[in-house]
Each structure stands twice: as C-alpha cells, then as structure tokens.
VEXLUM-876452 format. One record per residue (C-alpha): residue in three letters; x, y, z. Coordinates in steps of 0.02 Angstrom, whole numbers, plus 50000, padded with zeros to 5 digits. Example, Ala and Ser with C-alpha at 12.3 -4.5 7.8 and 13.67 -1.06 7.14 Angstrom:
% residues 2
ALA506154977550390 SER506844994750357 
This chain:
% residues 223
UNK679846015949410 UNK679316002649536 UNK680685997249657 UNK680875979249719 UNK680315984849892 UNK678725992349821 UNK678345976849718 UNK678455966049875 UNK677375977849977 UNK675695971050032 UNK674435984449981 UNK672675984850055 UNK671035993950023 UNK669825995050171 UNK667945995450141 UNK666775998050289 UNK665416010850319 UNK665966013650499 UNK667396026350512 UNK667936019350681 UNK668166002050606 UNK669136008750457 UNK670196019450574 UNK670616004550684 UNK671085993650536 UNK672116007650459 UNK673076010150621 UNK673335991350644 UNK673935987450469 UNK674896003750450 UNK675935999550603 UNK676645984050519 UNK678165983350406 UNK677775978350228 UNK675915982750233 UNK675195998950166 UNK673386004650160 UNK673176012949990 UNK671316016649990 UNK669726017250093 UNK667886016350053 UNK666286019150151 UNK665146010650024 UNK665145996349900 UNK665286007249745 UNK666766016549818 UNK667545999749865 UNK667485994149684 UNK668146010949622 UNK669586011649747 UNK670075993749711 UNK670105996149523 UNK671086012449547 UNK672436005549663 UNK672425986949617 UNK672865981649796 UNK673385964049839 UNK671985963249967 UNK670265971049984 UNK669565969950161 UNK667695972450149 UNK666135971850257 UNK664545963850190 UNK663265977050236 UNK663645994050162 UNK662706008050076 UNK662346007949888 UNK663095990749852 UNK663265976049971 UNK664925967450000 UNK664465951749903 UNK664005961549747 UNK665535972649766 UNK666635957149781 UNK665905950149622 UNK666195966349527 UNK667975968249592 UNK668495950649545 UNK667735952249372 UNK668955966449334 UNK670365963749459 UNK670515944849484 UNK672255946549562 UNK671535955849711 UNK671145944249857 UNK669525948349948 UNK669435946250136 UNK667705948250213 UNK667725955850388 UNK665955956750454 UNK664785953450599 UNK663695941250501 UNK664025922750524 UNK662425915250454 UNK662555902150318 UNK661805912950181 UNK663075926950208 UNK664555915150218 UNK664145905250062 UNK663585920349961 UNK665285928149994 UNK666175911949947 UNK665185910349786 UNK665635928249743 UNK667475923649758 UNK667995929549931 UNK669585920749985 UNK669355923750171 UNK667945926750295 UNK668195932050475 UNK667115940350606 UNK667355957550679 UNK667625949850849 UNK669275942550788 UNK670875947650876 UNK672115959350794 UNK673315944850767 UNK671945934950680 UNK671535949550565 UNK673355952350518 UNK673605933750488 UNK672045933250378 UNK672655947950272 UNK674355939950247 UNK673605922850208 UNK672395928650074 UNK673775939249997 UNK674825923449986 UNK673435914449894 UNK672745904550040 UNK670935903150097 UNK670595907250278 UNK669075907150391 UNK668795911550572 UNK668525896650689 UNK666625897750691 UNK666535900750504 UNK667705886050473 UNK666495874750566 UNK665075880650455 UNK666115877450299 UNK666565860050361 UNK664735856250395 UNK664235862450223 UNK665555851450141 UNK664835836550235 UNK663015840850194 UNK663025853050046 UNK661265849149985 UNK660495851350156 UNK661345868150181 UNK660875874650009 UNK659065869650033 UNK658865881950174 UNK659075896950057 UNK657695899249926 UNK658665913649845 UNK660535909849860 UNK660965925349759 UNK660345936449901 UNK661345940850056 UNK660625936350226 UNK660035954150255 UNK659225955250083 UNK658315938850117 UNK657705945950282 UNK657085961650195 UNK656235951350060 UNK655365940950193 UNK654645956850270 UNK654145963550098 UNK653225947150067 UNK652345949450234 UNK651625965750167 UNK652725978050260 UNK653175994750181 UNK654966001350182 UNK654756012950333 UNK654045998550437 UNK655455987050382 UNK656726000350431 UNK655956001650604 UNK655865982750623 UNK657695980050576 UNK658285996350657 UNK659086002250496 UNK659006018750404 UNK657606020350274 UNK658926023850141 UNK659796007450184 UNK658165998050163 UNK657866006749996 UNK659586001249938 UNK659235983349991 UNK657575983349899 UNK658415989649739 UNK659735976049754 UNK658395962749781 UNK657425968349626 UNK659015968149522 UNK659595950949582 UNK657875943049564 UNK657635952049397 UNK655925958749445 UNK655235975649397 UNK654125979549543 UNK653645975549722 UNK652125965249675 UNK653145953149570 UNK654445951649708 UNK653065947549834 UNK652365933949721 UNK654065925749699 UNK654455927049884 UNK652795919549938 UNK652965905549812 UNK654615901449899 UNK653795901250070 UNK654295918550131 UNK653175931350212 UNK652255919450325 UNK651935927050494 UNK651275917250643 
C-alpha cells in the first residue's frame, strides 16, 4: 500500500553513459529530502526500460548515449509514460539538439556546466509541470520564437540529432565509419549506432541511398 509520503515523493531515473556523472547526480539528488533516485541507465534502451519499470516523475537524460540517443529515448518514453517529465542534461547547446529534444517532448534542457542548485531547481520545476531551460538555451529558444522559419531552415533533417547530422555529413563526404570515428574522436561502435539511427530515421536501407539524400540536401561538401 502506498503511503501519502511515498505518493508525494519526487522519484527520478538518471540516464547517462558516464558513471561519474550518474554518481554525482545520484549523490546530489539523494542528499535532498523528498527526492529519491529509483533507477539508472547507461544507454538509451536501458533509460526507456528503467523509466517504464519505475514510472518516475522525472527522467534526467543525456542526448548522446549508446544504442539509442536521448531524443529517440525521450520520444519512446513519452509515448508510453506521458506523466514522466523529461529533463535533458547534456553538453550540447546547438540549435538542432535543443529543438530536436523539444520536439520529442522534453520539458527542460540544461547544460552540464550548470550549478548544483540549477540542476535541483530544474528537476523540481519539470516535476511540477513547468518548462525550464538554462540561460544560454533560453536565449536560443527566444531567438527561435522570434525567427522560427530562419532557425528551422538551417537543419535539412530536423529528425536527426546534431551528432547524427554531423555523422551524416561525413558519410556524404565519402568517409567510412572508422575514419568518422577518428575524426569525431568517438568509439567505432558509437559511430555504428549513429549510422543505424540515421538509416532508421531517414527510412533508407543502405549507405548509398543515405549519401544521395544527404548530398541532395547540401551535405558532404568539403572545401
């Protein structure tokens, strides 16, 4: 039987592929009265699974993770657990990442350089049904609201995250996965995961078709 104290408790699932980040967030949130971390995930698939298992009030998630990126994970979570508020905590502040997360349904977006007080405030705000953005992100959102068409025009594939768009650009330039991994200083497996996500989102069956679509959109041009 659920007690009144438990029903008022703010439960959180943490999703980040860096154990140090998860550990710091766990220690921070766990030190506060009324907040309890009920699950953790090191990848997007685990983030979805943990969220659907525990039904937390808040999912704190990074955008770049193994097997399923944060935007796609957010979309899957909210399709099955719409009462969970998603707070993106990431290092990416480019327009494509911000607006992809917003379109997926994220209620908050803050950067990893935020102070502990800012992170706690963001968790509490999204749990209360508010939308919250870090100062630099808020400026981007305000600019987009003033010039939405201009901002949208900069992204030929709005369904892709910023990193996926970067990978697609290198694919269109003729680079193979190992070369892309070296160029972006990422693990080959991470690049393979990004490529799979790109193919799925663009609904293409192979690399050649992806290259054609990307070049038609102006990607892959090297000086």
